[in-house]
C-alpha positions in Angstrom: 31.9 32.2 118.1 31.0 33.5 114.7 32.8 36.6 113.3 30.5 38.2 110.8 31.9 39.9 107.8 29.9 42.7 106.3 29.2 42.7 102.6 30.7 45.5 100.6 28.1 48.0 99.2 29.5 47.6 95.7 28.6 43.9 95.7 25.1 44.5 96.9 24.5 47.1 94.2 26.0 44.7 91.6 23.7 41.9 92.7 20.6 44.1 92.8 21.5 45.6 89.5 21.6 42.1 87.8 18.2 41.2 89.3 16.7 44.5 88.1 18.0 44.0 84.6 16.7 40.4 84.6 13.2 41.8 85.6 13.4 44.4 82.9 14.1 41.9 80.2 11.4 39.6 81.4 8.9 42.5 81.4 10.0 43.7 78.0 11.1 47.0 79.4 12.5 49.2 76.6 15.4 50.3 78.9 16.7 46.7 78.8 16.3 46.5 75.0 18.7 49.4 74.6 21.4 47.1 76.0 21.6 45.4 72.6 23.5 48.4 71.3 26.3 47.8 73.8 27.3 44.3 72.9 31.1 43.9 72.9 33.4 40.9 72.3 34.2 39.0 75.5 37.7 39.5 76.9 38.0 35.7 76.9 37.7 35.4 73.1 40.5 34.3 70.9 42.1 37.2 69.0 39.8 38.9 66.5 36.8 36.8 67.4 33.6 39.0 67.5 31.5 36.4 69.4 30.6 35.6 72.0 29.5 39.2 72.9 28.2 40.7 76.2 26.1 43.8 76.7 25.7 46.2 79.5 22.9 44.1 81.0 25.2 41.0 81.2 23.4 39.2 78.3 25.5 37.0 76.1 25.2 36.5 72.4 26.6 33.3 71.0 27.2 32.6 67.3 28.5 29.4 65.5 28.6 28.4 61.9 27.1 24.9 61.6 25.2 24.7 58.3 24.7 20.9 58.4 23.5 20.8 62.0 19.9 20.1 62.9 19.9 21.6 66.4 22.4 23.8 68.3 22.1 24.8 72.0 24.3 26.9 74.3 24.8 26.3 78.0 26.5 28.7 80.4 27.7 26.8 83.6 24.9 25.0 85.3 22.2 27.3 83.7 19.5 25.7 81.5 20.4 25.1 77.9 19.1 27.7 75.5 18.2 26.9 71.9 20.0 28.7 69.1 18.3 29.8 65.9 19.6 29.0 62.5 19.9 31.7 59.9 19.7 31.3 56.1 23.5 31.4 55.9 23.8 28.3 58.2 24.9 30.5 61.2 23.2 29.8 64.6 22.8 32.6 67.1 21.1 33.2 70.5 21.0 35.9 73.1 20.9 34.6 76.6 19.2 36.0 79.7 21.4 38.1 81.9 24.3 36.1 83.4 25.7 36.5 86.9 29.0 38.5 86.7 32.2 36.6 86.8 33.9 33.7 85.0 31.8 30.9 83.6 32.5 27.7 81.7 30.2 27.3 78.7 29.4 24.7 76.1 27.8 24.4 72.7 25.7 21.3 72.0 25.5 20.5 68.3 23.1 17.7 67.4 23.5 16.3 70.9 27.3 16.5 71.0 28.9 18.9 73.5 31.8 20.8 71.9 33.9 23.8 72.8 33.4 27.1 71.0 36.3 27.7 68.5 36.0 31.5 69.2 36.8 31.1 72.9 39.9 30.5 74.8 39.8 27.3 76.8 40.3 26.7 80.5 40.8 23.4 82.3 37.5 22.7 84.0 35.0 19.8 84.1 38.1 17.5 83.6 39.0 18.9 80.2 39.8 22.1 78.3 36.5 24.0 78.2 35.3 27.2 76.7 35.1 30.1 79.2 33.6 33.5 79.3 34.2 36.5 81.6 31.1 38.6 82.3 32.3 41.9 83.7 31.0 43.1 87.1 30.2 46.8 86.9 32.6 49.0 88.9 34.4 46.0 90.3 38.1 45.5 89.5 39.7 43.9 92.5 40.6 40.8 90.4 41.7 42.7 87.2 45.2 44.0 86.4 45.7 47.5 87.6 48.4 50.1 87.3 50.3 48.8 90.3 53.5 46.8 90.8 53.0 43.2 89.7 54.4 39.9 91.0 55.4 37.0 88.8 53.9 33.6 88.3 56.5 30.9 87.8 56.0 27.4 86.5 58.0 24.9 88.6 58.4 21.3 87.6 59.7 18.6 90.0 59.8 14.8 90.3 57.7 13.4 93.1 58.9 10.5 95.2 55.3 9.9 96.3 53.8 9.5 92.8 57.0 8.7 90.9 55.8 11.2 88.3 56.8 14.6 87.1 54.5 17.2 88.6 54.0 21.0 88.4 53.3 23.8 90.7 52.7 27.4 89.9 54.4 29.9 92.3 53.5 33.5 92.6 56.3 35.7 93.9 55.2 39.2 95.1 56.4 42.5 93.6 60.0 43.2 94.5 60.9 39.6 95.2 63.8 39.6 92.8 65.2 43.0 93.8 64.9 42.4 97.6 67.3 39.5 97.7 67.5 39.3 101.5 63.8 39.6 102.3 61.9 36.4 103.2 58.1 35.9 102.8 55.2 34.0 104.3 53.5 31.4 102.0 49.9 30.6 101.1 49.2 27.2 99.6 46.0 27.6 97.5 44.1 24.6 95.9 41.8 24.3 93.0 38.5 22.3 92.8 37.4 19.0 91.3 37.8 18.8 87.5 40.3 21.6 87.5 44.1 21.8 88.0 46.9 24.0 89.2 46.3 26.6 86.4 42.8 27.5 87.7 43.7 30.0 90.4 45.7 32.1 87.9 43.8 31.6 84.6 40.2 31.6 86.0 40.7 33.1 89.4 43.2 35.8 88.7 44.7 35.2 92.2 47.9 37.0 91.1 46.1 40.2 90.3 44.0 39.9 93.5 47.2 39.8 95.5 48.9 42.5 93.4 46.1 44.9 94.1 45.8 44.0 97.8 49.5 44.4 98.4 49.6 47.7 96.5 46.8 49.0 98.6 48.5 48.0 101.8 45.6 45.6 102.7 47.6 42.3 102.5 51.2 41.4 103.4 53.5 40.5 100.5 53.4 36.7 100.3 54.4 33.7 98.1 51.5 31.8 96.6 51.8 28.1 95.7 49.2 26.4 93.5 49.5 22.6 93.2 47.7 19.9 91.3 45.4 18.4 93.9 45.3 15.0 92.2 48.0 12.7 93.5 48.2 8.9 93.5 50.9 6.9 95.2 53.3 5.1 92.8 51.9 1.7 91.9 48.4 2.5 93.0 45.2 3.2 91.0 42.8 5.8 92.2 39.1 4.7 91.9 37.1 6.7 89.5 34.9 9.5 90.8 31.3 8.6 90.9 28.2 10.9 91.2 27.1 11.0 94.9 30.3 9.1 96.0 32.9 11.8 95.7 36.2 11.0 97.3 39.4 13.1 97.9 42.5 12.0 96.1 44.3 9.8 98.7 47.9 10.9 98.4 47.8 14.7 98.0 48.2 15.3 101.8 51.4 13.3 101.7 52.6 15.0 98.5 52.0 18.4 100.0 53.7 17.8 103.4 56.6 15.6 102.3 57.4 17.0 98.8 55.9 20.3 98.0 56.4 22.3 101.2 60.0 21.2 101.7 60.8 22.0 98.0 59.2 25.4 98.2 61.0 26.3 101.5 64.4 25.2 100.0 63.9 26.9 96.6 62.1 30.2 97.5 62.8 32.7 100.2 60.0 31.6 102.5 59.8 32.0 106.3 59.6 28.3 107.0 57.5 28.1 110.1 53.8 27.5 110.9 53.2 31.2 111.9 54.1 32.1 108.3 52.3 29.4 106.4 48.6 29.2 105.3 46.5 26.9 103.3 43.2 27.4 101.5 41.2 25.9 98.7 37.9 25.9 96.8 35.3 23.0 96.7 37.5 19.8 96.6 40.5 22.0 97.5 38.5 23.3 100.5 37.9 19.8 101.7 41.5 18.9 101.2 42.6 22.0 103.1 40.5 21.1 106.1 41.6 17.5 106.0 45.3 18.3 105.7 45.6 21.3 108.0 43.7 19.8 110.9 45.9 16.8 110.7 49.0 19.0 110.7 48.3 22.0 113.0 52.0 22.3 113.7 52.5 23.1 110.0 49.7 25.7 109.3 48.5 28.7 111.3 45.8 29.9 108.8 43.1 27.9 107.2 40.6 29.0 104.4 37.7 26.8 103.3 35.9 28.1 100.3 32.6 26.3 99.4 33.7 22.9 100.6 33.5 22.6 104.4 31.3 19.8 105.8 31.6 18.2 102.3 28.6 16.2 101.4 26.1 17.8 103.7 26.1 15.1 106.3 26.0 15.6 110.1 29.1 17.3 111.5 30.7 15.8 114.7 33.5 18.1 115.7 34.6 15.7 118.5 35.9 13.2 115.9 35.8 14.9 112.4 38.9 16.6 111.0 41.3 14.5 113.1 39.6 15.7 116.2 41.2 19.1 115.9 38.1 20.8 117.1 37.4 18.5 120.0 39.0 21.1 122.4 37.7 24.4 121.0 39.8 26.5 123.4 43.0 24.7 122.4 42.1 25.2 118.7 41.5 28.9 119.2 44.9 29.3 120.8 46.6 27.3 118.1 45.1 28.7 114.9 45.0 32.4 114.2 42.4 32.4 111.4 39.8 29.9 110.2 37.9 31.3 107.3 34.7 29.7 105.9 33.2 31.0 102.6 30.0 30.3 100.8 28.0 31.8 97.8 24.4 32.5 98.5 23.3 30.7 95.4 25.4 27.5 95.8 23.8 24.1 95.1 21.8 22.7 98.0 24.3 20.0 99.1 27.1 22.5 99.2 25.0 25.0 101.2 23.9 22.3 103.5 27.5 21.1 104.2 29.0 24.5 104.7 26.0 25.7 106.8 26.2 22.6 109.0 29.9 23.1 109.5 29.5 26.8 110.3 26.7 26.0 112.8 28.8 23.4 114.5 31.7 25.8 114.9 29.3 28.4 116.4 27.9 25.9 118.8 31.3 24.7 119.9 32.7 28.2 120.3 35.4 27.8 117.6 36.5 31.2 116.5 36.1 31.7 112.8 35.2 34.1 110.0 32.1 33.3 108.0 31.6 35.1 104.7 28.8 34.8 102.2 29.2 36.0 98.6 25.9 37.7 97.5 24.3 36.4 94.4 27.0 33.9 93.3 26.9 30.1 93.1 29.6 27.4 93.0 31.8 29.5 90.7 34.9 31.6 90.4 33.3 34.9 91.4 32.5 33.4 94.8 36.1 32.2 95.2 37.7 35.4 94.0 35.7 37.3 96.7 36.7 34.7 99.3 40.4 35.2 98.5 40.0 39.0 98.5 38.8 38.7 102.1 41.0 35.9 103.3 44.4 37.2 102.1 44.2 40.5 104.2 43.7 38.4 107.4 47.0 36.5 106.9 50.3 37.1 108.6 49.2 40.1 110.5 50.8 40.9 113.9 
């Protein structure tokens, strides 16, 4: 059975608005040209940096001084590279077409060498620290800090017996955690994607602000949020390198989560340490890990969220045997798991869309109860996953 989630009007308007602006720019409409008067420094710039800048039509202006360079290009996410133009002063500039609202990694390519923009803050993505830019979404602030009580994000280091290494988790505790010493909380374990790390859901995803705002509005239960590094290799072993078209999940993370992280969180923080008060979700690689781990440990998790990573690879889905056979008896799964959430952006790459769609269709055909949400106008990017979390969190730990 599919449970359909309606798209909020504000998102439809925002998506339509971006398409209209793009059409206006393409047609040379003077209304779009006026947007050049509204360029403002991006919120993700380093202090006092005037560029990159964004206008009301979501166009981006990049600027870099490279007087000895012969060619400079800019690339925002997976969009095509755009050539920058060199001025007499050796400064290269370009104004891009309108970008989809949300957070994007971006790169400058100087004489064929990809570099980070010194004017931008960096975020861990693509397996390295990368420049990032936040393109505002008009009239949308569910992932921004608001005048509401705020929780805290804590950096927690521990030594793992699985990897024999020091590892780190980030733990969000909800507003009032320190002043309500006797209160205990449910926990959501939230995973990042490939090429990212445990900082992603806070720095790029703003998960803490999303929860702050939902909790303040009474839409979500106060909860503890745990964000772990999804790469884990057993002591003495070497993980094979990732290869294009042959993606594999880090082999030891499931063991790390079940035997190390969850017991540590339950013993250190005031959780309610039972499956009815424990959820797991993730994006892309983290989504695949979530499905792999939760379906193998249904006595540990009662809520499951798969954002842009179900049916990973786009191959055929066989619910009789896939995912530890957890879906082989749909009625039993429906009784066991309270919420299964599947998310997808409408502009995702083909193999992601194929995999998630195949998984969703298989669940429908088998009669597995689940929520299927599609983020309008967004691709394999943080705006998709912010929206997923904004819809997933209110479903958790309800009576």
